[in-house]
MINU-603341 format. One record per residue (C-alpha): residue number from 1; residue in three letters; x, y, z. Coordinates in Angstrom, 1 decimal, padded with zeros to 4 digits. Layout:
N
ATOM,k,r,east,north,up
ATOM,NUM,ALA,X,Y,Z $
...
//
This chain:
446
ATOM,k,r,east,north,up
ATOM,1,MET,-000.1,000.0,-000.3 $
ATOM,2,ALA,003.0,002.1,-000.5 $
ATOM,3,GLY,000.5,005.4,-002.3 $
ATOM,4,SER,000.8,009.1,-003.4 $
ATOM,5,ALA,-000.1,010.9,-000.3 $
ATOM,6,LEU,-002.9,014.4,-000.9 $
ATOM,7,ALA,-001.0,018.0,-001.3 $
ATOM,8,GLY,-003.0,020.8,-000.4 $
ATOM,9,CYS,-005.5,019.5,-001.7 $
ATOM,10,GLY,-008.4,012.5,-010.3 $
ATOM,11,GLY,-007.5,014.7,-013.1 $
ATOM,12,SER,-009.7,017.7,-014.0 $
ATOM,13,SER,-011.7,017.9,-017.1 $
ATOM,14,SER,-013.9,020.5,-018.7 $
ATOM,15,SER,-016.9,019.1,-017.2 $
ATOM,16,GLU,-015.3,019.5,-013.8 $
ATOM,17,LYS,-014.7,023.0,-014.4 $
ATOM,18,ASP,-018.6,023.7,-015.9 $
ATOM,19,SER,-020.0,022.0,-012.7 $
ATOM,20,SER,-017.0,024.5,-010.3 $
ATOM,21,SER,-018.9,027.6,-012.1 $
ATOM,22,GLY,-022.3,026.6,-011.7 $
ATOM,23,SER,-023.5,024.7,-014.7 $
ATOM,24,GLU,-024.3,021.0,-015.0 $
ATOM,25,SER,-022.0,018.6,-016.8 $
ATOM,26,SER,-023.5,016.3,-019.0 $
ATOM,27,LYS,-022.5,013.1,-017.7 $
ATOM,28,LYS,-024.9,013.1,-015.2 $
ATOM,29,ILE,-025.5,010.5,-012.4 $
ATOM,30,GLU,-028.0,007.0,-013.3 $
ATOM,31,ALA,-028.4,005.8,-010.0 $
ATOM,32,SER,-030.8,003.8,-007.8 $
ATOM,33,VAL,-030.3,004.9,-003.9 $
ATOM,34,GLY,-030.5,001.2,-001.8 $
ATOM,35,ASP,-030.9,000.7,001.6 $
ATOM,36,LEU,-027.6,001.9,004.0 $
ATOM,37,PRO,-025.6,-001.5,005.1 $
ATOM,38,GLY,-026.7,-000.9,009.0 $
ATOM,39,ASP,-028.2,001.6,010.8 $
ATOM,40,PRO,-026.8,004.6,010.8 $
ATOM,41,ALA,-027.8,005.3,014.7 $
ATOM,42,LYS,-026.1,002.5,016.0 $
ATOM,43,GLY,-022.9,003.0,014.1 $
ATOM,44,LYS,-020.1,005.7,014.8 $
ATOM,45,VAL,-017.5,008.0,012.3 $
ATOM,46,TYR,-013.9,008.6,012.9 $
ATOM,47,TYR,-012.8,010.6,009.2 $
ATOM,48,LEU,-009.2,011.0,008.9 $
ATOM,49,GLN,-008.9,014.3,007.3 $
ATOM,50,PHE,-005.8,015.3,005.2 $
ATOM,51,LYS,-006.5,019.5,005.3 $
ATOM,52,PRO,-004.5,020.7,008.6 $
ATOM,53,GLU,-005.9,024.3,007.7 $
ATOM,54,GLN,-009.7,022.8,007.6 $
ATOM,55,GLY,-009.6,020.6,011.3 $
ATOM,56,ASP,-010.8,022.9,013.5 $
ATOM,57,LYS,-013.6,023.4,011.3 $
ATOM,58,TRP,-014.4,020.2,010.0 $
ATOM,59,LYS,-014.2,019.7,014.6 $
ATOM,60,ALA,-017.0,021.9,014.3 $
ATOM,61,LEU,-019.5,020.7,011.5 $
ATOM,62,ALA,-019.0,016.9,013.2 $
ATOM,63,GLU,-020.0,018.0,016.5 $
ATOM,64,ALA,-023.4,019.7,014.8 $
ATOM,65,TYR,-024.3,016.6,013.0 $
ATOM,66,THR,-023.6,014.5,016.5 $
ATOM,67,LYS,-025.9,017.4,018.2 $
ATOM,68,GLU,-028.9,017.0,015.3 $
ATOM,69,LYS,-028.4,013.5,015.1 $
ATOM,70,ASN,-026.6,012.1,018.1 $
ATOM,71,ILE,-024.4,009.7,016.2 $
ATOM,72,PRO,-020.9,010.2,017.3 $
ATOM,73,VAL,-018.3,011.5,014.5 $
ATOM,74,THR,-014.6,011.7,015.2 $
ATOM,75,VAL,-012.3,013.9,013.5 $
ATOM,76,VAL,-008.5,013.2,013.4 $
ATOM,77,THR,-006.3,015.5,010.8 $
ATOM,78,ALA,-003.1,014.3,009.7 $
ATOM,79,ALA,000.2,016.1,009.8 $
ATOM,80,GLU,001.0,018.3,007.2 $
ATOM,81,GLY,003.3,016.0,004.3 $
ATOM,82,LYS,002.4,012.9,006.7 $
ATOM,83,TYR,-001.0,011.6,005.4 $
ATOM,84,GLU,-000.2,008.5,003.8 $
ATOM,85,ASP,002.1,007.6,006.7 $
ATOM,86,THR,-001.0,008.2,009.5 $
ATOM,87,LEU,-003.6,006.0,006.8 $
ATOM,88,LYS,-001.1,003.7,007.1 $
ATOM,89,THR,-000.5,003.6,010.5 $
ATOM,90,GLU,-004.7,003.8,011.4 $
ATOM,91,MET,-006.0,001.5,009.0 $
ATOM,92,ALA,-004.0,-001.0,010.8 $
ATOM,93,LYS,-005.4,-000.6,014.2 $
ATOM,94,SER,-008.8,-002.4,015.4 $
ATOM,95,ASP,-010.5,001.0,015.6 $
ATOM,96,ALA,-009.5,002.4,012.4 $
ATOM,97,PRO,-011.3,005.2,010.2 $
ATOM,98,THR,-014.4,004.5,008.6 $
ATOM,99,LEU,-013.6,007.5,006.8 $
ATOM,100,PHE,-010.7,008.1,004.7 $
ATOM,101,GLN,-009.1,010.2,001.5 $
ATOM,102,ILE,-007.4,009.1,-001.4 $
ATOM,103,ASN,-005.9,011.9,-004.3 $
ATOM,104,GLY,-007.0,009.8,-007.8 $
ATOM,105,PRO,-006.2,006.8,-009.5 $
ATOM,106,VAL,-003.2,006.0,-007.8 $
ATOM,107,GLY,-004.4,006.2,-004.3 $
ATOM,108,LEU,-007.3,004.6,-005.8 $
ATOM,109,ALA,-005.1,001.5,-006.7 $
ATOM,110,ASN,-003.2,001.5,-003.2 $
ATOM,111,TRP,-006.1,001.5,-001.5 $
ATOM,112,ASN,-009.3,-000.4,-003.8 $
ATOM,113,ASP,-009.6,-003.4,-001.3 $
ATOM,114,PHE,-010.6,-000.9,001.3 $
ATOM,115,CYS,-013.2,000.7,-000.2 $
ATOM,116,TYR,-016.0,000.4,000.1 $
ATOM,117,ASP,-018.7,000.5,-003.1 $
ATOM,118,LEU,-020.8,003.9,-003.0 $
ATOM,119,LYS,-022.8,003.5,-006.3 $
ATOM,120,ASN,-026.3,003.1,-004.4 $
ATOM,121,THR,-026.2,005.4,-001.9 $
ATOM,122,GLU,-027.9,009.3,-002.0 $
ATOM,123,LEU,-024.2,010.2,-001.6 $
ATOM,124,TYR,-023.0,009.2,-005.2 $
ATOM,125,ALA,-027.1,010.1,-006.8 $
ATOM,126,ASN,-025.9,014.0,-005.2 $
ATOM,127,LEU,-023.1,014.3,-007.1 $
ATOM,128,ASN,-023.8,016.7,-010.4 $
ATOM,129,SER,-021.8,014.4,-012.8 $
ATOM,130,GLN,-020.1,010.7,-013.2 $
ATOM,131,ASP,-016.6,012.8,-013.4 $
ATOM,132,TYR,-016.2,013.5,-010.0 $
ATOM,133,ALA,-016.2,009.5,-008.9 $
ATOM,134,LEU,-013.3,006.9,-009.0 $
ATOM,135,PHE,-014.8,003.8,-010.6 $
ATOM,136,ASP,-013.7,000.4,-010.3 $
ATOM,137,GLY,-015.1,-001.1,-013.2 $
ATOM,138,ASP,-018.9,-001.0,-011.9 $
ATOM,139,GLU,-018.6,000.2,-008.6 $
ATOM,140,VAL,-018.2,003.7,-006.9 $
ATOM,141,LYS,-014.9,003.3,-004.8 $
ATOM,142,GLY,-014.4,007.1,-003.9 $
ATOM,143,ILE,-016.0,010.5,-004.4 $
ATOM,144,ALA,-014.5,013.7,-005.1 $
ATOM,145,TYR,-016.0,016.5,-002.3 $
ATOM,146,VAL,-014.1,019.7,-003.1 $
ATOM,147,ILE,-012.9,021.3,-006.4 $
ATOM,148,GLU,-010.1,023.3,-006.1 $
ATOM,149,THR,-008.1,025.6,-007.6 $
ATOM,150,TYR,-004.6,027.3,-007.7 $
ATOM,151,GLY,-002.1,029.7,-009.3 $
ATOM,152,ILE,000.0,032.4,-008.3 $
ATOM,153,ILE,-001.9,034.3,-005.1 $
ATOM,154,TYR,-000.6,037.9,-005.7 $
ATOM,155,ASN,-001.1,040.9,-003.3 $
ATOM,156,LYS,-002.9,044.1,-006.2 $
ATOM,157,THR,-002.1,046.7,-003.7 $
ATOM,158,LEU,001.6,045.6,-004.2 $
ATOM,159,LEU,001.6,045.0,-007.6 $
ATOM,160,GLN,-000.5,048.3,-008.7 $
ATOM,161,LYS,002.1,049.9,-006.9 $
ATOM,162,TYR,004.8,048.3,-009.4 $
ATOM,163,CYS,003.0,048.8,-012.0 $
ATOM,164,ASP,002.2,052.5,-011.0 $
ATOM,165,SER,006.3,053.4,-010.5 $
ATOM,166,ASP,008.5,054.6,-012.8 $
ATOM,167,PHE,010.8,051.5,-013.4 $
ATOM,168,ALA,007.5,049.5,-013.8 $
ATOM,169,THR,007.6,047.6,-017.8 $
ATOM,170,VAL,004.8,046.5,-017.2 $
ATOM,171,LYS,001.5,049.2,-016.6 $
ATOM,172,LYS,-001.1,047.0,-016.1 $
ATOM,173,ILE,-001.9,043.5,-014.4 $
ATOM,174,ASP,-004.1,042.5,-016.9 $
ATOM,175,ASP,-000.7,042.7,-019.0 $
ATOM,176,ILE,001.1,040.2,-017.2 $
ATOM,177,ASN,-000.3,036.9,-019.4 $
ATOM,178,SER,003.2,035.3,-020.2 $
ATOM,179,PHE,006.1,033.9,-018.4 $
ATOM,180,GLU,008.1,036.4,-020.0 $
ATOM,181,LYS,006.1,039.3,-018.8 $
ATOM,182,LEU,006.0,037.1,-015.3 $
ATOM,183,LYS,009.7,037.2,-015.6 $
ATOM,184,THR,010.0,041.2,-016.4 $
ATOM,185,VAL,007.6,042.0,-013.5 $
ATOM,186,ALA,009.7,039.8,-011.3 $
ATOM,187,ASP,013.2,040.8,-011.6 $
ATOM,188,GLU,011.9,044.0,-011.5 $
ATOM,189,ILE,010.4,044.0,-008.0 $
ATOM,190,GLN,013.4,042.6,-007.2 $
ATOM,191,ALA,015.6,044.9,-007.9 $
ATOM,192,ASN,013.4,047.7,-006.8 $
ATOM,193,LYS,012.6,045.6,-003.2 $
ATOM,194,ASP,013.4,048.5,-000.9 $
ATOM,195,LYS,011.4,050.9,-003.2 $
ATOM,196,LEU,008.8,049.0,-003.0 $
ATOM,197,GLY,009.0,048.1,000.7 $
ATOM,198,VAL,009.1,044.4,000.0 $
ATOM,199,LYS,011.6,041.7,000.6 $
ATOM,200,GLY,011.0,039.6,-002.5 $
ATOM,201,ALA,009.1,038.9,-005.3 $
ATOM,202,PHE,008.2,035.7,-004.1 $
ATOM,203,THR,007.6,034.2,-000.6 $
ATOM,204,SER,010.1,031.8,-000.3 $
ATOM,205,ALA,009.6,028.8,-001.9 $
ATOM,206,GLY,009.9,026.1,001.3 $
ATOM,207,MET,011.6,022.8,000.6 $
ATOM,208,ASP,010.4,021.8,003.9 $
ATOM,209,PRO,007.6,018.6,003.9 $
ATOM,210,SER,005.1,021.4,004.8 $
ATOM,211,SER,005.6,023.6,002.1 $
ATOM,212,ASP,007.8,021.0,-000.9 $
ATOM,213,TRP,004.6,020.1,-002.0 $
ATOM,214,ARG,003.8,022.7,-003.7 $
ATOM,215,PHE,006.7,022.6,-005.6 $
ATOM,216,LYS,007.6,018.5,-006.5 $
ATOM,217,THR,003.4,018.7,-007.0 $
ATOM,218,HIS,001.2,021.3,-008.0 $
ATOM,219,LEU,004.4,023.1,-010.1 $
ATOM,220,ALA,005.7,019.6,-011.2 $
ATOM,221,ASN,001.7,019.4,-012.8 $
ATOM,222,LEU,002.8,021.9,-015.4 $
ATOM,223,PRO,005.3,020.1,-017.5 $
ATOM,224,ILE,003.2,016.7,-017.5 $
ATOM,225,TYR,000.2,018.5,-018.8 $
ATOM,226,PHE,001.6,020.2,-021.2 $
ATOM,227,GLU,003.2,016.7,-022.8 $
ATOM,228,TYR,-000.1,015.4,-021.9 $
ATOM,229,GLN,-001.5,017.5,-024.4 $
ATOM,230,ASP,000.6,017.6,-026.9 $
ATOM,231,LYS,000.5,013.6,-026.6 $
ATOM,232,GLY,-003.9,013.4,-026.7 $
ATOM,233,ILE,-003.0,011.7,-023.5 $
ATOM,234,SER,-004.4,011.3,-019.8 $
ATOM,235,SER,-002.1,009.4,-018.2 $
ATOM,236,THR,001.4,007.3,-019.1 $
ATOM,237,ASP,003.8,004.5,-018.0 $
ATOM,238,ALA,007.5,006.9,-019.2 $
ATOM,239,ILE,007.3,011.0,-019.2 $
ATOM,240,GLU,009.0,012.2,-021.8 $
ATOM,241,GLY,010.1,015.4,-020.0 $
ATOM,242,LYS,010.0,017.4,-022.6 $
ATOM,243,TYR,008.5,020.4,-020.4 $
ATOM,244,LEU,011.5,020.6,-018.1 $
ATOM,245,ASP,013.5,023.8,-019.3 $
ATOM,246,ASN,009.9,025.4,-019.1 $
ATOM,247,TYR,009.8,023.8,-015.1 $
ATOM,248,LYS,013.1,024.9,-014.6 $
ATOM,249,LYS,013.1,028.6,-015.8 $
ATOM,250,ILE,009.9,029.1,-013.6 $
ATOM,251,PHE,011.3,027.4,-010.1 $
ATOM,252,ASP,014.6,029.6,-011.2 $
ATOM,253,LEU,012.2,032.7,-010.7 $
ATOM,254,TYR,011.0,031.4,-007.7 $
ATOM,255,ILE,014.0,031.0,-005.6 $
ATOM,256,THR,016.0,033.8,-006.9 $
ATOM,257,ASP,012.9,036.8,-007.4 $
ATOM,258,SER,012.8,035.5,-003.6 $
ATOM,259,THR,012.4,036.6,000.0 $
ATOM,260,ALA,015.0,034.3,000.7 $
ATOM,261,ASP,018.2,033.3,-000.4 $
ATOM,262,LYS,018.1,029.9,-001.9 $
ATOM,263,THR,020.6,028.1,000.9 $
ATOM,264,GLN,017.6,028.4,003.0 $
ATOM,265,LEU,015.4,026.5,001.6 $
ATOM,266,SER,015.6,023.3,002.8 $
ATOM,267,THR,014.3,024.6,006.2 $
ATOM,268,LYS,011.9,026.8,005.2 $
ATOM,269,THR,008.1,026.1,005.7 $
ATOM,270,GLY,004.5,026.8,004.3 $
ATOM,271,ALA,004.1,029.0,007.1 $
ATOM,272,ASP,007.4,030.8,007.0 $
ATOM,273,ALA,005.5,031.9,002.9 $
ATOM,274,GLU,002.1,031.9,003.9 $
ATOM,275,SER,003.6,034.8,006.7 $
ATOM,276,GLU,005.7,036.3,004.4 $
ATOM,277,PHE,002.6,037.1,001.7 $
ATOM,278,ILE,000.2,038.2,004.5 $
ATOM,279,ASN,003.2,040.6,006.4 $
ATOM,280,GLY,003.1,042.0,002.4 $
ATOM,281,GLU,007.0,041.3,002.4 $
ATOM,282,ALA,006.1,039.0,-001.0 $
ATOM,283,VAL,004.0,040.5,-003.9 $
ATOM,284,PHE,003.9,036.7,-005.3 $
ATOM,285,PHE,003.0,033.8,-003.4 $
ATOM,286,GLN,001.9,030.4,-005.6 $
ATOM,287,ASN,-001.1,028.7,-003.7 $
ATOM,288,GLY,-004.6,027.6,-003.9 $
ATOM,289,THR,-008.1,028.5,-003.1 $
ATOM,290,TRP,-007.6,026.6,000.0 $
ATOM,291,GLU,-005.1,029.4,001.8 $
ATOM,292,TYR,-008.2,031.9,001.2 $
ATOM,293,GLY,-009.0,031.6,004.9 $
ATOM,294,ALA,-005.5,032.2,006.2 $
ATOM,295,ILE,-005.0,034.8,004.2 $
ATOM,296,THR,-008.1,037.0,004.9 $
ATOM,297,GLU,-008.2,035.9,008.9 $
ATOM,298,GLY,-004.3,037.3,009.3 $
ATOM,299,GLY,-005.7,040.5,007.4 $
ATOM,300,LEU,-006.0,040.9,003.9 $
ATOM,301,LYS,-009.3,041.7,002.3 $
ATOM,302,ASP,-010.6,040.5,-001.2 $
ATOM,303,GLU,-009.7,043.4,-002.8 $
ATOM,304,ASP,-006.8,042.9,-002.1 $
ATOM,305,LEU,-006.2,039.8,-003.6 $
ATOM,306,GLY,-005.7,038.5,-007.1 $
ATOM,307,MET,-004.6,035.3,-008.7 $
ATOM,308,LEU,-002.8,034.4,-012.0 $
ATOM,309,PRO,-001.9,031.8,-013.7 $
ATOM,310,ILE,001.1,030.0,-013.3 $
ATOM,311,TYR,002.9,030.6,-016.9 $
ATOM,312,ILE,006.2,028.9,-017.7 $
ATOM,313,GLY,006.6,029.6,-021.1 $
ATOM,314,ALA,004.5,026.9,-023.1 $
ATOM,315,GLY,001.6,026.7,-024.7 $
ATOM,316,ASP,-001.2,029.5,-025.6 $
ATOM,317,GLU,-000.2,031.8,-022.6 $
ATOM,318,ALA,-002.9,034.2,-023.3 $
ATOM,319,LYS,-005.5,031.8,-023.5 $
ATOM,320,GLN,-004.2,029.5,-020.2 $
ATOM,321,GLY,-006.1,029.8,-017.2 $
ATOM,322,LEU,-005.8,028.7,-013.6 $
ATOM,323,CYS,-005.1,025.0,-012.4 $
ATOM,324,THR,-008.7,023.4,-011.5 $
ATOM,325,GLY,-009.6,019.7,-010.3 $
ATOM,326,SER,-009.2,017.8,-007.5 $
ATOM,327,GLU,-007.6,015.1,-005.9 $
ATOM,328,ASN,-009.4,014.7,-002.4 $
ATOM,329,TYR,-011.5,011.7,-002.4 $
ATOM,330,TRP,-014.3,010.3,-000.3 $
ATOM,331,CYS,-013.4,006.8,001.2 $
ATOM,332,VAL,-015.5,004.7,002.8 $
ATOM,333,ASN,-013.9,001.6,005.2 $
ATOM,334,SER,-015.2,-001.7,003.8 $
ATOM,335,GLU,-013.9,-003.2,006.5 $
ATOM,336,ALA,-016.2,-001.2,009.1 $
ATOM,337,SER,-019.4,-003.1,010.6 $
ATOM,338,ASP,-022.4,-002.7,008.7 $
ATOM,339,ASP,-023.3,000.1,011.1 $
ATOM,340,ASP,-020.2,002.2,010.9 $
ATOM,341,LYS,-020.4,002.1,007.4 $
ATOM,342,ALA,-024.0,003.3,007.2 $
ATOM,343,ALA,-023.3,006.2,010.0 $
ATOM,344,THR,-020.2,007.6,007.9 $
ATOM,345,ILE,-022.6,007.9,004.6 $
ATOM,346,ASP,-025.2,009.2,006.0 $
ATOM,347,PHE,-022.8,012.0,007.6 $
ATOM,348,LEU,-021.2,012.6,004.3 $
ATOM,349,ASN,-024.6,013.4,002.7 $
ATOM,350,TRP,-025.5,015.0,005.6 $
ATOM,351,CYS,-022.7,017.5,004.9 $
ATOM,352,VAL,-023.5,017.9,001.3 $
ATOM,353,THR,-027.1,018.2,001.2 $
ATOM,354,SER,-028.0,019.8,004.4 $
ATOM,355,GLU,-028.4,023.6,005.2 $
ATOM,356,ALA,-026.1,023.5,008.1 $
ATOM,357,GLY,-023.6,021.1,006.0 $
ATOM,358,THR,-023.4,022.9,003.2 $
ATOM,359,LYS,-023.1,026.1,004.4 $
ATOM,360,ALA,-019.9,025.3,006.7 $
ATOM,361,LEU,-018.1,024.0,003.1 $
ATOM,362,ALA,-019.0,027.0,001.1 $
ATOM,363,GLU,-018.5,029.7,003.6 $
ATOM,364,ASP,-016.2,028.3,006.3 $
ATOM,365,MET,-014.2,026.3,004.8 $
ATOM,366,GLY,-014.5,027.9,001.0 $
ATOM,367,PHE,-014.9,024.8,-001.0 $
ATOM,368,VAL,-016.9,024.6,-004.4 $
ATOM,369,ILE,-018.2,020.9,-003.2 $
ATOM,370,PRO,-019.6,019.2,-006.3 $
ATOM,371,PHE,-023.0,018.3,-005.3 $
ATOM,372,LYS,-026.3,019.3,-006.3 $
ATOM,373,LYS,-026.9,021.5,-003.3 $
ATOM,374,ALA,-024.1,022.9,-003.0 $
ATOM,375,LYS,-023.9,026.9,-001.9 $
ATOM,376,GLU,-021.5,029.5,-004.1 $
ATOM,377,ALA,-018.7,029.9,-002.2 $
ATOM,378,LYS,-017.3,033.3,-001.2 $
ATOM,379,ASN,-013.8,032.1,-001.8 $
ATOM,380,VAL,-012.5,035.1,-004.1 $
ATOM,381,PHE,-010.1,032.8,-005.7 $
ATOM,382,VAL,-012.7,030.6,-006.8 $
ATOM,383,LYS,-014.9,034.0,-008.0 $
ATOM,384,ILE,-011.6,034.5,-010.2 $
ATOM,385,ASP,-011.4,030.9,-011.6 $
ATOM,386,SER,-014.7,031.4,-012.9 $
ATOM,387,GLU,-014.6,034.7,-014.7 $
ATOM,388,LEU,-011.3,034.0,-016.4 $
ATOM,389,THR,-013.2,030.5,-017.8 $
ATOM,390,ALA,-016.3,032.8,-018.7 $
ATOM,391,ALA,-013.4,034.8,-020.3 $
ATOM,392,GLY,-012.6,032.0,-022.6 $
ATOM,393,LYS,-009.0,030.7,-020.5 $
ATOM,394,LYS,-008.7,027.0,-020.3 $
ATOM,395,PRO,-008.3,025.9,-016.6 $
ATOM,396,VAL,-005.2,023.8,-016.5 $
ATOM,397,SER,-006.2,020.3,-015.5 $
ATOM,398,TRP,-004.7,018.5,-012.4 $
ATOM,399,ASN,-002.7,016.0,-013.8 $
ATOM,400,PHE,-000.3,014.6,-010.8 $
ATOM,401,THR,-002.7,012.7,-009.6 $
ATOM,402,THR,-001.2,009.9,-012.2 $
ATOM,403,MET,002.2,011.1,-010.1 $
ATOM,404,PRO,003.5,007.2,-010.0 $
ATOM,405,SER,003.8,007.2,-006.2 $
ATOM,406,GLU,005.1,009.4,-003.4 $
ATOM,407,ASP,008.5,008.2,-003.3 $
ATOM,408,TRP,008.9,009.7,-007.1 $
ATOM,409,LYS,007.7,013.2,-005.7 $
ATOM,410,ASN,010.2,013.0,-002.9 $
ATOM,411,GLY,013.0,012.2,-005.3 $
ATOM,412,VAL,011.7,015.3,-007.6 $
ATOM,413,GLY,011.6,017.3,-004.4 $
ATOM,414,SER,015.1,015.9,-003.3 $
ATOM,415,ALA,016.7,017.4,-006.6 $
ATOM,416,LEU,015.1,020.1,-006.9 $
ATOM,417,THR,016.3,021.4,-003.0 $
ATOM,418,GLN,019.5,020.6,-003.9 $
ATOM,419,TYR,019.9,022.1,-007.3 $
ATOM,420,ALA,018.5,025.2,-004.9 $
ATOM,421,ALA,021.2,024.7,-002.6 $
ATOM,422,GLY,023.8,024.5,-005.3 $
ATOM,423,THR,024.6,021.0,-004.0 $
ATOM,424,GLY,023.4,019.8,-007.4 $
ATOM,425,ASP,022.2,020.4,-011.0 $
ATOM,426,TRP,019.7,020.4,-012.9 $
ATOM,427,ASP,020.6,016.9,-014.6 $
ATOM,428,ALA,019.9,015.4,-011.8 $
ATOM,429,VAL,016.1,016.7,-011.5 $
ATOM,430,LYS,015.2,015.2,-014.8 $
ATOM,431,LYS,017.0,012.5,-013.7 $
ATOM,432,ALA,014.9,011.9,-010.9 $
ATOM,433,PHE,011.9,013.3,-013.0 $
ATOM,434,VAL,012.3,011.0,-015.8 $
ATOM,435,ASP,013.7,007.9,-014.8 $
ATOM,436,GLY,012.4,007.6,-011.3 $
ATOM,437,TRP,009.2,008.3,-013.0 $
ATOM,438,LYS,010.0,005.1,-014.8 $
ATOM,439,SER,010.9,003.2,-011.9 $
ATOM,440,GLU,008.4,004.0,-009.6 $
ATOM,441,TYR,005.8,003.2,-012.3 $
ATOM,442,ASP,007.4,-000.6,-013.3 $
ATOM,443,LYS,008.1,-000.7,-009.3 $
ATOM,444,ASN,003.8,-000.3,-008.6 $
ATOM,445,ASN,002.7,-001.7,-011.9 $
ATOM,446,LYS,004.8,-005.1,-011.3 $
//
């Protein structure tokens, strides 16, 4: 069960994007709802939750469900970057989680035997589209519960201050629509950081486990996406690495035009980058919709915030949108008692259909959920994604769920860390990316 851990947050498709902006996919659910496997009133729920930033909010929602239904719900949140290890440990216990998460097809391959078939449940019937379900044959083994978006978050006030300066080449934020424009802006901000009152163009690209997923997973999605687009595929057993030079260009920009020296990145954390952005020490911050709560709680307001696509100098950049998809799939433990399975399914359905549940998911957690009774999220980054799509920008799908293993990610992350520190070269990154992909795929698909 060596698996691919979740990060930050199945590949996205155009139908996923349609749903996240309010319209339904053509792949409608055709399901006949059957009886629950047991009696929810006699069961209990243990949710091993993935998102550290939402841990307290999930506990509050669980308490609301218990108060209404008198069914106990325990929520445990794994440490950042440790979900897969925690899942393995907890699933080996006699009182294992009744509810856990996988990241897509690779995760399903690792945990399939522990995933209960949800096809005849109200939860599945309430999905907007079957695109959000993970299938094994006719069985529904996982259900996506949130559609998320990431890109380059920016401080609109600081970026406008740059545009208004006498040293700015780019005079309008809307003109930043390519890697070359982004690089020009970042280089000029870095060269004039004292005039702008910042420490760097980008927050620190920390390679600590709390942060490295942003680069070994989310940023690495871009060269994979463009290669898949060229070949008309959605997965591969051998990545060619055609766009790794583009990957290098954007990573170089992050670690050069930065608040931190390259040699410090191995110990810089996600909290460091978040703090730098909230405190106005950096203009740009690669992250996603899940970061909205922390940023606004830190004092920034919607009018202070924007999000750019991650440009790497590939494809039709003028038409490129944000990275939108899901890697968060609910799975009900097939090894749990029938009553516990029934309680778990009832809890999930309550979360996505009840007034309290849908309100908490949309307003407290800022989620876009792919269910029929979803409320509109107030998250400004969600709104930006919808606006860009409406303007004809093509969302970049999430293809990192096809990465062959967590070991592959760690190999790439280690090579990136050494490259940034000057103790390794880019050829080592390429080797980890291309050769590591093939060897990990072969190892896990014997």
